[in-house]
C-alpha positions, 0 to 999 in steps of 0.5 A: 526535538527540543519539545520531545526532549523537554517532556520526555516524549521518547520514554512514552512514545517512540525514540528520537528520529535520526538521519537514517530515518530520513535517508533510507529507502522505502520499506515494506513490512510483511506480517502473517501467521506461519506458512502463509508464504511471506518468505516465498513472497519475497523470493517471488518479488526478487526472483532469487534466494536471499541469505538466511532464507528458509521455507517450509510448511512448519514455522521456519522464519524465527527472526526479523530479516531486513532484506536490503541492497548490498554489493555482495551477498551476506548477513549482518547479525542484529547486534552489529546492525543496530550500531551501524549509523547508516542503517535505520535500525539503531533505536531497536537496541532498546528491545535487548539481546533477546530480540537482537539475537532474532534480528538480522539484515540480509544483503544482496545485489538485486535490482528490486532492492535498489528502490525498496527494502523488505522486512520479513517477520517471524510467522505468528503462531497461535496459542498462549505459549508463543507470547511468553517464549519469545523473550521480547515484546513482539507487538512493540517491535512490530509497532516500531517498524509500522511507524517507519515503513511505507507499506504493511502487507498482511498475508493470509493463506486461503486455507487458514483464515483464523486470526490467532490471539497474537496475530490479532494483537499484532494487527491492533499494534498497527493502530493509526497506520491504517493507510499503510496496510494492504492485505494479500490473500495468498495461495488462492489458486488452490481453491475453486471459484466458489470456495474462493468467494466463501474464503474472501467473505470469511476473511473480510468478516474476520478482519472486520472484527480486528480492524476497527475502521468503517472502510473496507481494506484492499485485499489482493487475491492471488498466488504469489510464487513462481509455480504453475497455478493449480486452478486456472479458472481465475487466472485473469483475476490473479493477473489483474490483482498482482498487477494492482499490487505491483503498481502499489509497491512500485509507487512507493519510491515516488511517494517516500518523501511525502510519506516521511513528511506525513509521519513527521506531522503525525509525530509533531501533533502527538508531541504537542499533545504529550507536552500538554498532558505532562505539564498539566500533571506537573501543575496539579501536583502538590508541592509538599504533602500527599504526592503519591495519593495525588498521582494515583488520583490523576492517573485515574482521572486521565480520561477527564483530563484529556477532555479538559485539554481538548476543550482548552487547547482545541485539540481533536480527540484523535490526536491523544495517545491511548488512555490505557497505555498512557496510564500504565507508563505514568505509573512508574514516573515521578510527576514532580520531575515533569516540566511545566508548560513552555509556550515557546517550545509549543509555538516553534512546533506550531510555526513549523506545522503552519508555515515550514511544512507547507513550503517543504511540501511545495519543494518536494512537488517541484523536485518530483516534477523535475526528476524522472519518475522513480519506479521499482525495477527488476525481479518479478516487476519486470515480468509484467512490464512489456511484451505479450504478457504485459497486462491487457496485451492483445485484449480490448482495444489492443486486440489485433495490434500485431496482426496484419489484417484489420481486427474488425474484419472477422466480424464485419459480415455480421455488422454489414447485415445490420448496416444495410438494414439501416438504408444507407445513402451513397454507401453511408448512414446518417447519425440518426440511423446510427444512433438508433442501432447504437443505443440498443447496446444500452450504453450511456450516451457519454460512452456512445458519444465517445465511440461515435467520435472514434468511429467517424474517422473522416469527421463527416457526421456519417458512417460508411460500412467500415466506420459502422463496423468499427463502432460496433467493435468499440461497443463490443470492447466496452461491453466486454468490460475493457476501457476505450482508447483515448485516440484511435490506435493505428491498427483499428483505423479502417483500411480505406481511411488509412493514409497511404505510406509516402514512398521515399523518392 
């Protein structure tokens, strides 16, 4: 903070951090064009309506709504919200009344909101008019949120993938926060499989032009609302995708402390670089004449100054702020009022980065290992936890878990036919004979070795007819694309190898 204040970091980059920034719950920011299902997505997660919610095919959400936990339902308008020291929104007051009139907090007693808060943003529209008529800098507000949230979810509608100018600008304002971005392709049940493949390809192509990273963004495909699916042919895919997205959101409370620390380190590095830039500009200013000309010259030379500072202080190019933005901000500054370099302030930050952060990190790890795992509960998150509709229930190795009969028995006659062609001796076949049959599955040896270990229940290096049937069943599970269990679950143990239940005396 002393370094930031001394070199006017807050005027250039982002306002000072406050207590609430460290104490608040993890936040998820939803961004998308109008009618892509942002508000419906929140309703789907919470499984209840929230105050101030409006859903419709036309642009309905015209405000930023922070959906947070509260003991009773109600709304807090923007102007009241930014003076509340317990909420992390105080610094939004700099965006003025035009923004604050379009900002509110919606509170309700919902289990999900005990672990996370969700920010609903206004639907982004296409066309130049929208940019002018908002009355506040929409992208700057998004950037402010992006620096403080734990997840940014970009929503797309399977029926309209065009990325409007404003949406493109909005995505660009998330630069430097790429690790937080996830993409949801919503309403995917309204197209068939063939169309869905084309839509997915088109979405990837559009995103590739806006987000300049060599890595591919994670896109979750599904239909995130509580209505029946229109096309059920991709049901399994949608379930698996929703499960992945839920797991990603559920892990946020657990990783919140590390994420805040990570953002703090990013900020410290930027503050250091900022100090070098400001002090360099101060050093170059003449003491008496030609200040204005020198200022113009320095602003134009900024890219070269960056390169010089990189060499002198061994800083990576990625730590520098964007040249264009910096030049614009410097236009209105009086360079003579800048401060020259104070090595002590830099040393304090270097010491923090080199030593203090490492010990903080180990403290966080200790605390995490001693505490129960924090997860998001309630709402839609509970619907996929247990019971027959949990992911993978009754599939793969879990098939037949709640049936009385041994699940392998239904295919055993077919497996027996193969078994007897392998010339069993005393009702068992050797490992060599079993191997000849098992390799026909074309599975790698590492997998077949694991199957052998699971199937050879008595560990005698041979398989009887039941163990052989079990091996074939496990091969089938693997070929169907499911994972093998680490140890053999009780319902898969062949009947003749089950230990008789001890009768109570």
